[in-house]
C-alpha positions as CSV (number, residue, x, y, z in Angstrom):
1,X,59.3,-27.7,-33.4
2,X,56.2,-26.1,-31.8
3,X,54.7,-29.3,-30.4
4,X,56.3,-32.4,-28.9
5,X,54.7,-35.6,-27.8
6,X,55.6,-37.6,-24.7
7,X,55.0,-41.2,-25.1
8,X,54.1,-42.4,-21.7
9,X,53.4,-46.1,-21.7
10,X,53.8,-48.8,-24.3
11,X,52.6,-52.2,-23.2
12,X,53.8,-55.3,-25.1
13,X,52.2,-58.6,-25.2
14,X,54.6,-60.7,-23.2
15,X,52.5,-63.8,-22.5
16,X,53.5,-66.8,-24.7
17,X,51.3,-69.3,-26.6
18,X,50.5,-72.3,-24.5
19,X,51.0,-70.6,-21.1
20,X,47.8,-71.2,-19.1
21,X,48.8,-70.1,-15.6
22,X,49.0,-66.6,-14.2
23,X,51.5,-65.7,-11.4
24,X,49.6,-64.2,-8.5
25,X,52.5,-63.0,-6.4
26,X,53.9,-59.6,-7.1
27,X,56.5,-57.8,-4.9
28,X,56.8,-54.0,-5.3
29,X,60.6,-54.3,-4.9
30,X,60.5,-56.1,-8.3
31,X,59.2,-52.9,-9.9
32,X,62.7,-51.5,-10.2
33,X,63.7,-54.7,-12.1
34,X,60.5,-54.8,-14.1
35,X,60.3,-51.2,-15.3
36,X,62.8,-48.7,-16.5
37,X,63.0,-45.3,-18.1
38,X,64.7,-46.0,-21.4
39,X,65.6,-42.5,-22.3
40,X,65.0,-38.8,-22.1
41,X,66.1,-36.7,-25.1
42,X,65.7,-33.0,-25.6
43,X,64.8,-31.8,-29.1
44,X,64.7,-28.0,-29.5
45,X,63.1,-27.4,-26.1
46,X,60.7,-30.3,-26.3
47,X,61.0,-33.4,-24.3
48,X,60.5,-36.9,-25.6
49,X,60.4,-39.7,-22.9
50,X,59.7,-43.3,-23.6
51,X,58.7,-45.6,-20.8
52,X,58.7,-49.3,-21.4
53,X,57.6,-52.2,-19.3
54,X,60.1,-55.1,-19.7
55,X,60.6,-58.5,-18.3
56,X,57.0,-58.5,-17.0
57,X,56.7,-62.3,-17.3
58,X,59.2,-62.6,-14.4
59,X,56.6,-61.1,-12.0
60,X,53.1,-61.5,-13.5
61,X,51.5,-62.6,-16.8
62,X,48.9,-60.2,-18.1
63,X,46.4,-61.2,-20.8
64,X,46.8,-58.1,-22.7
65,X,43.9,-59.0,-25.1
66,X,41.7,-57.6,-22.3
67,X,43.2,-54.2,-23.2
68,X,42.8,-54.4,-27.0
69,X,45.4,-57.1,-27.5
70,X,48.5,-55.4,-28.7
71,X,49.8,-52.0,-27.5
72,X,48.5,-48.6,-26.6
73,X,50.2,-45.3,-26.9
74,X,49.4,-42.1,-25.1
75,X,50.5,-38.6,-26.0
76,X,50.8,-35.3,-24.1
77,X,51.2,-32.2,-26.2
78,X,53.4,-29.4,-24.9
79,X,54.0,-26.0,-26.5
80,X,57.6,-25.0,-27.1
81,X,59.0,-22.2,-24.9
82,X,61.5,-19.4,-25.4
83,X,65.1,-20.5,-25.3
84,X,65.9,-18.9,-22.0
85,X,63.3,-21.1,-20.3
86,X,64.2,-24.3,-22.0
87,X,66.7,-25.6,-19.4
88,X,64.5,-25.1,-16.4
89,X,61.4,-26.5,-18.1
90,X,63.3,-29.5,-19.4
91,X,64.7,-30.4,-16.0
92,X,61.3,-29.9,-14.3
93,X,59.4,-31.9,-16.9
94,X,61.9,-34.7,-16.8
95,X,61.7,-35.1,-13.1
96,X,57.9,-34.8,-13.0
97,X,57.3,-37.1,-16.0
98,X,59.5,-39.8,-14.5
99,X,57.7,-39.6,-11.2
100,X,54.3,-39.8,-12.8
101,X,55.3,-42.6,-15.0
102,X,56.5,-44.7,-12.1
103,X,53.4,-43.9,-10.2
104,X,51.2,-44.9,-13.2
105,X,53.1,-48.1,-13.8
106,X,52.8,-49.2,-10.2
107,X,49.1,-48.7,-10.2
108,X,48.7,-50.3,-13.6
109,X,50.6,-53.4,-12.6
110,X,49.0,-53.6,-9.2
111,X,45.5,-53.6,-10.7
112,X,46.5,-55.8,-13.6
113,X,47.8,-58.6,-11.2
114,X,44.4,-58.8,-9.6
115,X,42.0,-57.5,-12.2
116,X,42.5,-59.9,-15.0
117,X,42.4,-62.9,-12.7
118,X,38.6,-62.2,-12.5
119,X,36.0,-61.0,-14.9
120,X,37.0,-57.5,-15.8
121,X,33.6,-56.1,-16.4
122,X,31.8,-57.7,-13.4
123,X,34.4,-56.9,-10.7
124,X,36.0,-53.7,-11.8
125,X,33.7,-51.6,-9.5
126,X,35.1,-53.5,-6.5
127,X,38.7,-52.8,-7.2
128,X,40.4,-50.2,-5.1
129,X,42.2,-48.3,-7.8
130,X,42.5,-44.8,-9.1
131,X,39.9,-44.6,-12.0
132,X,42.0,-41.9,-13.8
133,X,44.7,-44.5,-14.4
134,X,42.7,-47.7,-15.1
135,X,39.0,-46.9,-15.8
136,X,39.8,-45.5,-19.3
137,X,41.2,-48.8,-20.5
138,X,38.2,-50.7,-19.0
139,X,35.7,-48.4,-20.8
140,X,37.6,-48.6,-24.0
141,X,37.5,-52.3,-23.8
142,X,33.8,-52.3,-23.1
143,X,33.1,-50.1,-26.2
144,X,34.2,-53.2,-28.2
145,X,31.9,-55.6,-26.4
146,X,29.7,-58.0,-28.3
147,X,26.9,-56.9,-26.0
148,X,25.2,-53.7,-27.4
149,X,24.0,-52.6,-24.0
150,X,27.5,-52.8,-22.6
151,X,28.9,-50.8,-25.6
152,X,26.3,-48.0,-25.1
153,X,26.8,-47.8,-21.4
154,X,30.6,-47.6,-21.9
155,X,30.3,-44.7,-24.4
156,X,28.0,-42.9,-21.9
157,X,30.4,-43.4,-19.1
158,X,33.3,-42.2,-21.2
159,X,31.5,-39.0,-21.9
160,X,30.1,-38.5,-18.4
161,X,33.6,-38.6,-16.8
162,X,34.8,-35.0,-17.0
163,X,38.0,-35.7,-15.0
164,X,40.1,-37.4,-17.6
165,X,43.6,-36.0,-18.1
166,X,44.5,-34.4,-21.4
167,X,46.7,-37.4,-22.3
168,X,43.8,-39.7,-21.6
169,X,41.6,-37.9,-24.0
170,X,44.3,-38.1,-26.6
171,X,44.7,-41.9,-25.9
172,X,40.9,-42.4,-26.4
173,X,40.9,-40.3,-29.6
174,X,43.5,-42.7,-31.1
175,X,41.9,-45.9,-29.9
176,X,38.2,-45.5,-30.4
177,X,36.6,-46.9,-33.5
178,X,34.1,-45.3,-35.8
179,X,31.0,-46.5,-33.9
180,X,32.3,-45.2,-30.6
181,X,33.3,-41.8,-32.1
182,X,29.9,-41.3,-33.5
183,X,28.3,-42.3,-30.2
184,X,30.4,-39.8,-28.3
185,X,29.6,-37.1,-30.9
186,X,25.9,-37.7,-30.2
187,X,26.4,-37.3,-26.5
188,X,25.3,-33.9,-25.0
189,X,28.1,-31.5,-24.4
190,X,30.8,-34.1,-25.0
191,X,34.4,-33.1,-24.5
192,X,35.8,-32.4,-28.0
193,X,39.2,-33.7,-27.0
194,X,37.8,-37.2,-27.6
195,X,38.2,-36.6,-31.3
196,X,41.3,-36.5,-33.5
197,X,41.8,-33.3,-35.4
198,X,40.9,-33.3,-39.0
199,X,43.9,-34.6,-41.1
200,X,46.0,-32.1,-42.9
201,X,44.9,-31.6,-46.5
202,X,47.1,-31.3,-49.6
203,X,47.1,-28.1,-51.6
204,X,44.5,-28.1,-54.3
205,X,45.6,-28.8,-57.9
206,X,45.3,-26.4,-60.8
207,X,41.7,-25.7,-61.3
208,X,41.0,-24.7,-57.7
209,X,39.0,-26.3,-55.0
210,X,36.3,-27.6,-57.2
211,X,38.4,-29.7,-59.6
212,X,37.0,-33.2,-59.0
213,X,39.6,-35.1,-60.9
214,X,39.4,-32.8,-63.9
215,X,40.6,-29.4,-64.9
216,X,38.3,-26.7,-63.6
217,X,40.8,-23.9,-64.3
218,X,39.1,-22.5,-67.4
219,X,35.7,-22.4,-65.6
220,X,37.3,-20.7,-62.5
221,X,39.1,-18.1,-64.7
222,X,35.8,-17.3,-66.4
223,X,34.4,-16.3,-63.0
224,X,37.3,-14.1,-61.9
225,X,34.9,-11.1,-61.5
226,X,32.7,-13.1,-59.1
227,X,33.7,-13.3,-55.4
228,X,35.2,-16.7,-54.6
229,X,32.7,-17.2,-51.8
230,X,29.8,-16.8,-54.3
231,X,31.4,-19.3,-56.6
232,X,31.7,-21.7,-53.8
233,X,28.1,-21.3,-52.9
234,X,27.1,-22.1,-56.4
235,X,29.2,-25.2,-56.4
236,X,27.9,-26.3,-53.0
237,X,24.3,-25.9,-54.2
238,X,25.0,-28.2,-57.1
239,X,26.7,-30.7,-54.8
240,X,23.7,-30.7,-52.5
241,X,21.6,-31.9,-55.4
242,X,24.2,-34.5,-56.5
243,X,24.5,-35.8,-53.0
244,X,20.8,-36.8,-53.1
245,X,21.6,-39.4,-55.8
246,X,23.3,-42.5,-54.4
247,X,25.5,-43.2,-57.5
248,X,26.7,-39.6,-57.4
249,X,27.7,-40.0,-53.8
250,X,30.2,-42.7,-54.7
251,X,31.7,-40.4,-57.3
252,X,32.0,-37.5,-54.9
253,X,33.8,-39.6,-52.3
254,X,36.0,-41.4,-54.9
255,X,37.2,-38.1,-56.3
256,X,38.2,-36.5,-53.0
257,X,35.0,-34.6,-52.4
258,X,35.1,-35.2,-48.6
259,X,38.6,-33.7,-48.4
260,X,37.7,-30.7,-50.6
261,X,34.6,-30.0,-48.5
262,X,36.8,-30.2,-45.4
263,X,39.1,-27.6,-46.8
264,X,36.3,-25.2,-47.8
265,X,34.7,-25.7,-44.3
266,X,37.9,-24.7,-42.6
267,X,38.5,-21.7,-45.0
268,X,34.9,-20.4,-44.5
269,X,34.7,-20.5,-40.7
270,X,33.0,-17.0,-40.9
271,X,30.2,-18.2,-43.3
272,X,27.5,-20.0,-41.4
273,X,25.6,-20.5,-44.7
274,X,28.5,-22.2,-46.5
275,X,29.1,-24.4,-43.5
276,X,25.5,-25.4,-43.3
277,X,25.4,-26.4,-47.0
278,X,28.6,-28.4,-46.5
279,X,27.2,-30.3,-43.6
280,X,23.9,-30.8,-45.5
281,X,26.0,-32.6,-48.1
282,X,27.7,-34.7,-45.5
283,X,24.2,-35.6,-44.1
284,X,23.1,-36.7,-47.5
285,X,26.2,-38.8,-48.1
286,X,25.7,-40.4,-44.7
287,X,22.5,-42.0,-45.9
288,X,24.8,-44.5,-47.6
289,X,26.5,-46.7,-45.1
290,X,29.1,-47.7,-47.6
291,X,30.8,-44.3,-47.2
292,X,30.6,-44.0,-43.4
293,X,34.2,-45.1,-43.0
294,X,35.4,-42.5,-45.5
295,X,33.4,-39.8,-43.8
296,X,35.0,-40.7,-40.4
297,X,38.5,-41.0,-41.8
298,X,38.3,-37.6,-43.4
299,X,37.7,-36.0,-40.0
300,X,34.0,-35.2,-40.2
301,X,33.0,-36.7,-36.9
302,X,35.0,-34.1,-35.0
303,X,33.6,-31.3,-37.1
304,X,30.0,-32.5,-36.6
305,X,30.6,-32.9,-32.8
306,X,31.8,-29.3,-32.6
307,X,28.9,-28.1,-34.7
308,X,26.4,-29.9,-32.5
309,X,27.4,-27.5,-29.7
310,X,26.8,-24.4,-31.8
311,X,24.4,-21.9,-30.3
312,X,22.8,-21.5,-33.7
313,X,19.8,-23.9,-34.1
314,X,20.3,-24.3,-37.8
315,X,24.0,-25.3,-37.5
316,X,23.3,-27.8,-34.6
317,X,20.3,-29.3,-36.5
318,X,22.2,-29.9,-39.7
319,X,25.0,-31.6,-37.7
320,X,22.4,-33.6,-35.7
321,X,20.9,-35.0,-38.9
322,X,24.3,-36.0,-40.3
323,X,25.3,-37.7,-37.1
324,X,22.0,-39.5,-36.8
325,X,22.5,-40.9,-40.3
326,X,26.0,-42.0,-39.2
327,X,24.7,-43.6,-36.0
328,X,23.6,-47.1,-36.9
329,X,24.1,-48.2,-33.4
330,X,21.0,-46.5,-31.9
331,X,19.2,-44.9,-34.9
332,X,17.3,-47.1,-37.2
333,X,15.6,-44.2,-39.1
334,X,17.2,-42.3,-41.9
335,X,16.7,-38.6,-42.3
336,X,16.7,-37.5,-45.9
337,X,17.4,-34.0,-47.1
338,X,14.9,-31.6,-45.7
339,X,13.9,-33.6,-42.7
340,X,15.4,-32.2,-39.5
341,X,15.4,-33.5,-35.9
342,X,14.7,-30.7,-33.5
343,X,14.5,-33.0,-30.5
344,X,16.1,-35.2,-29.4
345,X,19.3,-34.3,-31.3
346,X,21.5,-36.4,-29.1
347,X,21.5,-39.9,-27.5
348,X,19.5,-40.1,-24.2
349,X,17.6,-42.3,-21.9
350,X,14.3,-40.7,-22.5
351,X,11.9,-43.0,-24.3
352,X,10.3,-41.4,-27.3
353,X,6.5,-42.0,-27.3
354,X,5.1,-39.8,-30.0
355,X,6.1,-37.5,-32.9
356,X,5.2,-33.9,-33.6
357,X,5.8,-32.8,-37.2
358,X,6.1,-29.1,-38.3
359,X,5.3,-28.3,-41.9
360,X,5.9,-24.7,-43.1
361,X,4.1,-22.8,-45.8
362,X,4.9,-20.5,-48.7
363,X,8.3,-18.8,-48.5
364,X,8.8,-20.6,-45.2
365,X,11.6,-22.8,-43.9
366,X,12.2,-25.6,-41.4
367,X,13.6,-23.2,-38.8
368,X,12.7,-19.6,-39.5
369,X,9.0,-20.3,-39.8
370,X,8.9,-21.5,-36.2
371,X,11.2,-19.0,-34.5
372,X,9.9,-16.8,-31.7
373,X,8.4,-13.5,-32.6
374,X,11.2,-11.0,-33.0
375,X,11.5,-8.7,-30.0
376,X,11.0,-4.9,-30.5
377,X,14.3,-3.1,-30.1
378,X,12.8,-0.3,-28.0
379,X,11.1,-2.7,-25.7
380,X,14.3,-4.5,-25.3
381,X,16.1,-1.3,-24.2
382,X,13.4,-0.6,-21.6
383,X,13.2,-4.1,-20.2
384,X,16.1,-6.4,-21.1
385,X,15.1,-10.0,-21.5
386,X,17.0,-13.1,-20.5
387,X,18.6,-14.5,-23.6
388,X,17.7,-18.0,-22.4
389,X,14.0,-17.1,-22.7
390,X,14.4,-16.3,-26.4
391,X,14.0,-19.1,-28.9
392,X,15.5,-19.3,-32.4
393,X,13.1,-22.1,-32.9
394,X,10.4,-22.6,-30.3
395,X,9.6,-26.3,-31.0
396,X,13.2,-27.1,-30.2
397,X,13.6,-24.8,-27.2
398,X,10.1,-24.7,-25.6
399,X,8.2,-27.8,-26.8
400,X,11.1,-30.1,-26.3
401,X,11.5,-28.9,-22.7
402,X,7.8,-29.2,-21.9
403,X,7.4,-32.6,-23.6
404,X,10.8,-34.3,-23.5
405,X,9.4,-37.7,-24.6
406,X,8.4,-36.4,-28.0
407,X,10.4,-36.6,-31.2
408,X,10.1,-33.2,-32.9
409,X,10.7,-33.0,-36.6
410,X,10.6,-30.1,-39.0
411,X,10.3,-30.6,-42.7
412,X,11.6,-28.2,-45.4
413,X,10.8,-28.0,-49.1
414,X,11.1,-25.4,-51.8
415,X,8.1,-23.1,-52.0
416,X,7.9,-19.9,-54.0
417,X,5.4,-17.2,-54.9
418,X,6.8,-17.0,-58.4
419,X,8.4,-19.2,-60.9
420,X,11.1,-16.6,-61.3
421,X,12.4,-17.6,-57.9
422,X,12.5,-21.3,-58.5
423,X,16.1,-22.7,-58.5
424,X,15.4,-24.9,-61.4
425,X,12.6,-23.7,-63.8
426,X,12.5,-27.1,-65.5
427,X,11.3,-28.6,-62.3
428,X,8.3,-26.3,-61.9
429,X,5.8,-28.8,-63.3
430,X,6.7,-31.2,-60.6
431,X,6.0,-28.7,-57.8
432,X,2.3,-29.3,-57.3
433,X,0.7,-30.4,-54.0
434,X,0.4,-33.9,-55.4
435,X,4.1,-34.2,-56.2
436,X,5.1,-32.6,-52.9
437,X,2.8,-35.0,-51.0
438,X,4.4,-38.1,-52.5
439,X,7.9,-36.7,-52.1
440,X,7.4,-36.0,-48.4
441,X,5.6,-39.2,-47.6
442,X,8.6,-41.2,-48.8
443,X,10.9,-39.1,-46.7
444,X,8.7,-39.4,-43.6
445,X,8.4,-43.1,-44.0
446,X,12.2,-43.5,-44.0
447,X,12.3,-41.3,-40.9
448,X,9.9,-43.7,-39.1
449,X,7.0,-41.3,-39.0
450,X,3.8,-43.3,-38.5
451,X,5.3,-45.9,-36.2
452,X,4.2,-43.8,-33.2
453,X,1.3,-41.5,-32.5
454,X,1.6,-38.3,-34.5
455,X,0.5,-34.7,-34.2
456,X,0.9,-32.4,-37.3
457,X,1.6,-28.7,-36.9
458,X,1.2,-26.7,-40.1
459,X,1.4,-23.1,-41.2
460,X,-0.4,-21.7,-44.3
461,X,0.1,-23.9,-47.4
462,X,1.7,-26.5,-45.2
463,X,-1.7,-27.3,-43.9
464,X,-3.0,-28.1,-47.4
465,X,0.1,-30.3,-47.8
466,X,-0.7,-32.2,-44.6
467,X,-4.3,-32.8,-45.8
468,X,-3.1,-34.0,-49.2
469,X,-0.5,-36.4,-47.5
470,X,-3.1,-37.9,-45.2
471,X,-5.5,-38.5,-48.1
472,X,-2.7,-40.0,-50.2
473,X,-2.0,-42.3,-47.2
474,X,-5.5,-43.6,-47.4
475,X,-4.7,-45.0,-50.9
476,X,-1.3,-46.4,-50.0
477,X,-1.2,-49.6,-47.9
478,X,2.3,-48.8,-46.8
479,X,1.1,-45.6,-45.2
480,X,-1.9,-46.9,-43.3
481,X,0.0,-46.9,-40.0
482,X,0.7,-43.1,-40.5
483,X,-3.0,-42.5,-41.0
484,X,-4.0,-44.7,-38.0
485,X,-1.5,-43.0,-35.7
486,X,-2.4,-39.4,-36.6
487,X,-4.0,-38.1,-33.4
488,X,-4.3,-34.4,-34.1
489,X,-3.6,-31.5,-36.5
490,X,-2.8,-27.9,-35.5
491,X,-3.5,-25.4,-38.3
492,X,-2.0,-21.9,-38.3
493,X,-3.8,-19.7,-40.8
494,X,-4.3,-22.4,-43.4
495,X,-6.2,-21.3,-46.5
496,X,-8.6,-24.2,-46.7
497,X,-10.8,-22.2,-49.0
498,X,-8.1,-20.3,-50.8
499,X,-6.5,-16.8,-50.5
500,X,-6.8,-13.5,-52.2
501,X,-3.0,-13.3,-52.4
502,X,-3.1,-16.0,-55.1
503,X,-5.6,-13.9,-57.1
504,X,-3.4,-10.9,-56.6
505,X,-0.5,-12.8,-58.1
506,X,-2.6,-13.8,-61.1
507,X,-3.6,-10.1,-61.7
508,X,0.1,-9.2,-62.0
509,X,1.2,-12.4,-63.7
510,X,3.5,-10.5,-66.0
511,X,5.6,-9.5,-62.9
512,X,5.3,-12.6,-60.8
513,X,4.4,-15.6,-63.0
514,X,2.8,-17.5,-60.0
515,X,4.0,-21.0,-59.4
516,X,1.7,-24.0,-59.5
517,X,1.5,-24.0,-55.7
518,X,0.2,-20.5,-55.7
519,X,-2.3,-21.0,-58.5
520,X,-3.7,-23.9,-56.5
521,X,-4.4,-21.5,-53.7
522,X,-6.9,-19.3,-55.7
523,X,-10.1,-18.7,-53.8
524,X,-12.7,-21.5,-54.2
525,X,-10.6,-23.4,-56.8
526,X,-12.0,-26.8,-57.6
527,X,-8.8,-28.5,-56.4
528,X,-9.1,-26.9,-53.0
529,X,-12.8,-27.6,-52.7
530,X,-12.3,-31.4,-53.5
531,X,-9.3,-31.5,-51.1
532,X,-11.3,-30.0,-48.3
533,X,-14.4,-32.1,-48.8
534,X,-12.4,-35.4,-48.9
535,X,-10.3,-34.5,-45.9
536,X,-13.4,-33.5,-43.8
537,X,-15.0,-36.9,-44.5
538,X,-11.8,-38.7,-43.6
539,X,-11.1,-36.7,-40.4
540,X,-14.6,-37.1,-39.1
541,X,-14.6,-40.8,-39.7
542,X,-11.2,-41.2,-37.9
543,X,-12.0,-38.7,-35.2
544,X,-8.8,-36.7,-35.7
545,X,-8.6,-33.8,-33.3
546,X,-8.2,-30.4,-35.0
547,X,-7.4,-26.9,-33.7
548,X,-7.2,-23.9,-36.1
549,X,-5.8,-20.4,-35.5
550,X,-6.9,-17.5,-37.7
551,X,-5.1,-14.2,-38.2
552,X,-6.9,-10.9,-37.9
553,X,-4.2,-8.3,-38.8
554,X,-3.1,-7.6,-42.4
555,X,0.5,-8.5,-43.5
556,X,2.9,-6.3,-45.3
557,X,3.7,-7.9,-48.7
558,X,6.5,-5.7,-50.0
559,X,6.9,-2.0,-49.3
560,X,3.5,-0.9,-50.6
561,X,1.1,-3.8,-50.2
562,X,-0.8,-4.7,-47.0
563,X,-3.3,-7.6,-47.2
564,X,-5.1,-10.1,-45.0
565,X,-3.6,-13.2,-46.4
566,X,-6.0,-15.8,-45.0
567,X,-9.3,-14.4,-43.8
568,X,-11.1,-16.1,-41.0
569,X,-13.7,-17.7,-43.3
570,X,-10.9,-19.4,-45.3
571,X,-9.0,-20.5,-42.1
572,X,-12.2,-22.2,-40.8
573,X,-12.0,-25.9,-41.7
574,X,-15.4,-26.9,-40.6
575,X,-14.4,-29.2,-37.7
576,X,-12.6,-28.5,-34.5
577,X,-12.1,-25.3,-32.6
578,X,-11.2,-22.0,-34.4
579,X,-9.4,-19.3,-32.5
580,X,-8.8,-15.8,-33.9
581,X,-5.6,-14.1,-32.8
582,X,-4.6,-10.5,-33.2
583,X,-1.5,-11.2,-35.3
584,X,-0.6,-11.1,-39.0
585,X,0.0,-14.1,-41.3
586,X,3.7,-14.4,-40.6
587,X,3.5,-14.1,-36.8
588,X,0.5,-16.5,-36.4
589,X,3.0,-19.3,-35.8
590,X,5.5,-17.3,-33.9
591,X,4.6,-17.0,-30.2
592,X,5.9,-13.8,-28.5
593,X,6.8,-15.5,-25.2
594,X,6.6,-18.9,-23.7
595,X,3.7,-17.8,-21.4
596,X,1.8,-16.2,-24.3
597,X,-1.7,-17.6,-25.1
598,X,-0.6,-18.7,-28.6
599,X,2.1,-21.1,-27.3
600,X,0.2,-22.2,-24.2
601,X,-2.9,-23.1,-26.2
602,X,-0.8,-24.9,-28.8
603,X,1.0,-26.9,-26.1
604,X,-2.3,-27.8,-24.5
605,X,-3.7,-29.1,-27.8
606,X,-0.6,-31.3,-28.4
607,X,-0.7,-32.7,-24.9
608,X,-4.4,-33.4,-25.0
609,X,-4.1,-35.1,-28.4
610,X,-1.3,-37.4,-27.1
611,X,-2.5,-37.6,-23.4
612,X,-2.7,-41.4,-23.6
613,X,0.9,-41.7,-24.8
614,X,3.0,-39.1,-23.1
615,X,3.4,-38.0,-19.5
616,X,3.0,-34.3,-18.6
């Protein structure tokens, strides 16, 4: 046996029905009569001690409903030791455990005899007692309070106290409910000992990991020449799409999908991409409150809590979305697939007063589009930089620090230069700006966008999408609040009048087969012209503040092509300030440093657009 548990205290409800009085006198000499060590047994070098409080009603009656009614169990985990050390360790542990158990029992009974005579919550702070022995039970009780404010404060205090003993963390892990576990997981830098380990999983049946109640063996055998990790990636991509459909979510859960995903997650600890896709599925499933309990019971809260502390922004952000969808205690919004919270990713006391939305362009993504400009290796050797100054995603690292009372969201959607790259060719006809606009508007409404002042930040084609969404909002009564609360738009090299890159794609259509989105970007296309004219009229009427950046350096498109993707004349909207920057199309939205002009001017614009709503 490699691990043994010491059961420290088991409290039994000893008060009887109909007994109304509580004895107030307690003599310490009675402790020897009240409490006893019932046994100490050695099993293969591991010690098992049971301590039981008996005959308590002879000294004092405790209303144990105040401490979760029935009984609590605490565990300490000890590693087995070599046989030549067993005797000494056993003797030492026996003596020490008995001493600590008596000490804990004395304090427990002393406080109990006074504490439950009064209001537990109101007077605990005035009790002269060791918080390590009693405070845990008080906080656990408060997490079950009918008062939401009391529950939230208790969760915060549980996480803030970093002096719990190991057995106390184990106690909490076994007692806390789903609501409390999610709240702890969404607390910054929470101690991971608050969470039970993921349950052990049975070995997969014939057919492999991806046999959802059927026989997947023939399929698996047909792919023997393909690396297993590649097969898993294909299956995960399919599950991502299925998890977007509510009825399919029920089938995934009912057929053991949560457990299978847990197994793959543990097996693929070295693959960040596979882990992100798995947590992306969990985030989609969490949109359905009916499966929250199943998600918790299959051990995902502890996994998400750990992932939240990942140094990788993508990992942490995927976990943050899943936990936010699970947190119905403090989060009313729901974050659908592709809508990511960059800030705040955890619970906090900072009041959110406005939203900033980041929308990427062609071949972009919710995170990589907004990363800091990559540092030159030679410069790094000459003058090493502080890693803390480097940002995987500057809206999360820099903007959140400079404007903590903002909610920062990043939106992701599929966008390709060519139909060949589309994941599902049958879907291509739906990938127009009009379709994308309606799709994102629905997602943003569920995320609560429009309920507060909004600033949009867009790169390349993302700017066209923002204009289309705002024009669509004019026609949709449900989206009028979004339009009303739009205070500013920041455009990074947005091709308001088209781009030569789209024409280049058309000229080599036999190689690229440009997608609908790219065809819509052709220079001076009627669709772009109408979009621009209608948006200008609406923006002027509503006095929306606008700032545009334009690139001046050509961009490498492949190994042999260099082109100015969005010329200054196309990046000029016709209203607001236009600033030319000596960068290419890809780096126009990637500031080199936090004190660079590109970031400082962007920050200034956001703060000015929202100056009536946020504090600097």
